[in-house]
C-alpha angles and dihedrals in degrees: 000000000000091000091052089049092050093048090050093051092048090051091049090047091054091056089062087069088073112104113268095003108139101170143001134194132186107216137185101246092212103042102023091232111154110227096184141346141188132195120000103353088188087065094047091051134247123291100239093042093049093049091046093049095048091047091049092047093048092048093050093047088051091051088050091055102258114151127214135029128312106264104181143337128211122201124182138193135172091271109028147011124228120203125191119193127188111236113209116211132172099247140008130035118333117261134223125213108210119195131183122205135191104239095215093054103036133073107214098212093048092044091049091050096041096046093040092053091050099044091096091056090067092072096037 
């Protein structure tokens, strides 16, 4: 398990190279357990809060008639952006990749694309 943990940490550390990203965390979408983090985890968002938010948004979208699974969520404030991405894996509970971004240094569209493209690398 040590080798897998090291690979996960390396993958998370690499995500910090994206412009404006200040923190990332890999979270169990059901329990809120944080499997790994890099950078400022406070900027990425807490595990329980992120999983509850994603579940609430997915539920409300379903009630509104949206079909399919939740892919990503972008939250903005005056100081930062927070992005949540669903991480598909072959077995087990779904995962979330939470990323915090400095609003002054990040371009939301580029970050969404860059992190979205790299989300599968986290489990590789």
